[in-house]
N, C-alpha and C positions, 0 to 999 in steps of 0.2 A: 606574540605567537608562541607556539609550543616549542619546548626544548628538544623534542624527539618523539619517535613513535613509541606508543605504550603497547606492551605485550602482556599476555595473560597465560602463563605456563600451565596453570591448574584450573582453567576455566571449564565449567561443565557445558560443553557444546552440545546443542541438540543433534540427534542422529537422524531425525526424520521430520518431515513437515507435520505440524501439529496445530490443533485449534486451542491448545492450552496457552495461557499467558506466559510469555517469555520475557527475559530481560535483554538488555542491549548494552554493550560496553564500547566506548570510543577508543580509537587507536591514536587520537590526539587529545591533549588536555583541554577540556572545556573551561571557559571562564567560570569562576566561582559565582554562586548566586549573589553574594554580597558585593561583587564587583560589577554587576550589571548596571548599565546607565538607563535613564528614562527612555532614551531613544531605542535601546535594545528591548526594553519592556514593551514599547510600542510595536516593535517588530514581532514579538511573541504573540501579540493580540490578546491572548488569554494568559494572565499573569501566572496561572498554575503550571504553565508549560516550562517555567523556570526550573522546575524540579527535574527536568529531563536533560541528561547530558547531550543528547542529540539536538535538541532545540537550542541549548546554550551554545553549542558549536556553531549552529547556523546563525545565531545572533551576532556572530562576528561581522556579518553584513545584514544589519537590521532591516534595511529597506527591501532587499530581496526576500528576506524571511517574511516580512509583512505581506508582500505580494503573494508569496507562496502559500501562506497560511490562509489568507482570504480566499484564494482560488480553491484550495483544499476544502474549506468549509462550505463554499458555494456548491461545489460538485457533489459533495456527499450529504449535506444537511438541508439544502434548499430543494425539498421534494413536494412543494405545492403543486408542481406540474412535472411532467416527464416521468422517467423511470422510477419505480419503487426503490426505496433505500436498499432492500435486500439485493436487487440485481445490480445496483451501482457497486455494492460491496463485492458481489460475485465477479464483476469485471476486474476490480482491483485485486482480488484473491487469485484469479486466473492469470492475470499479468504477472503477479509476484511469483506464482508457482512456476510459470514459464521462465522467468528470469532467475529463479533460484534464490529469491530473497525470503529466507525462512521466517525472519521476524515479521516482515510486512504480511506475508501470507498468513501467519498466525493471527494477526490483528484482524484482517479483513475477512478471513474465513470464519472467525468467531462472530463478527458482525453479520455476515451473510446467514449463518446458521440462526442467529438470534432473530433476525427480522423475517426469516422465511420459515422457520421451524422445519428445516430440511438438513438436519445435522449429518445424516448418513450420506446424502448426495454431496455435501460440501467436503466431507471426509474422503469420499471417492475421488473428487478432484485433487485433493492433496496427495492421496496415495498413488493414483494412476496418472496424474497429469492432465493437461488440458485436452487430451483425446478421450478421457473418460466419458461414458455415456451417462448424461445427467438429465435426459429428456430433451425433446426438440428445442424448446425455447432457451433453456440454459446452454445446450450444446451450441446454439447459434451465438450466444453471448460469449462463451468461452472461446469459440473459433475465431471471432473478431478480435478478442483480446490477444489470443496467441499470434494472430497475423500481424497485429500492431507491434508485438514484442520483438519481431524479427529485424535484422539489420541487413539490407534496408527493409522498411516495413512492407508487408505482403498483403495488407488490407486492399480488397478490390470490390468491384460491383457485385460479385457473387456473395460476398460476406454481407453486404448491405441488403441485398435481396433476401437472403436467408433470414435476416432480422425482420424484415418487412413481412415475410410470409408467416412469421410467428406473432404478428400483430403489433409490432413496434412501429409507432409513428415517427415522424422526423425528429421531434424533440427527444423521444426515447432513444433513438439511434444515436443522436448527438451525445446523450448522457453516457451511453456505452463507450463511445469513442473518448469522451473527456475523462471518464474514470480510468480507462486503460492507459490512455496517453499520459495522464498525470503520474500514474504509478510506473510507467516505463522510465520516467525521469527520477521519481522518488526512490525506486529500487536501486538505480545505479548510484545515487548519492549515498543511500544508507549502506550499500555493499562496499563502498570505497572509503567510508569513514569509521567503520567498526564491525562488530560481529555480535551474533545473538548469544544469549546465555540461557541455559535451561535452569531456571531458578526453582523448578519443582523437584530437582534432585537434592539429596541431602547435603 
């Protein structure tokens, strides 16, 4: 285990939500790449994730990391059926915006913009929050994500009905819920293990 909490007195901390790529630094020492075991690499699923302090920290429990990563990949990459990738990313970005996870919001806002070509709407979500007017369909997705982010969760039949009225079928509604729910967990994990760094500053 780590010897103590790591602090960063001179870190360039982002001052606002952004779609720009950010860094992330851990408050605990992550295992070194050269010390990872085969079992930990199995938990990473993709060996390239070994370059991330975040994933090496999670590799302290490789079985849970493996389950987490396979769930993540299925929710966001398995788009043969269900919700388009852009709207899965929108649900994750809205959840992250509501939870205040600047790093996660930057990643999934960037993907939502990329897959939808709606950069300005995504930026409006980041600037104004989950109550921003993004158009009826995206408003319904953001509202469902926001409701799921509350403690206790506030998602109810009216949120589901709003999604259905925008044309989402049961599988698509399920994808909204899975994307938002996964990031309610992921945001809390990331917010408790470290903090974002604005690597775009000098």
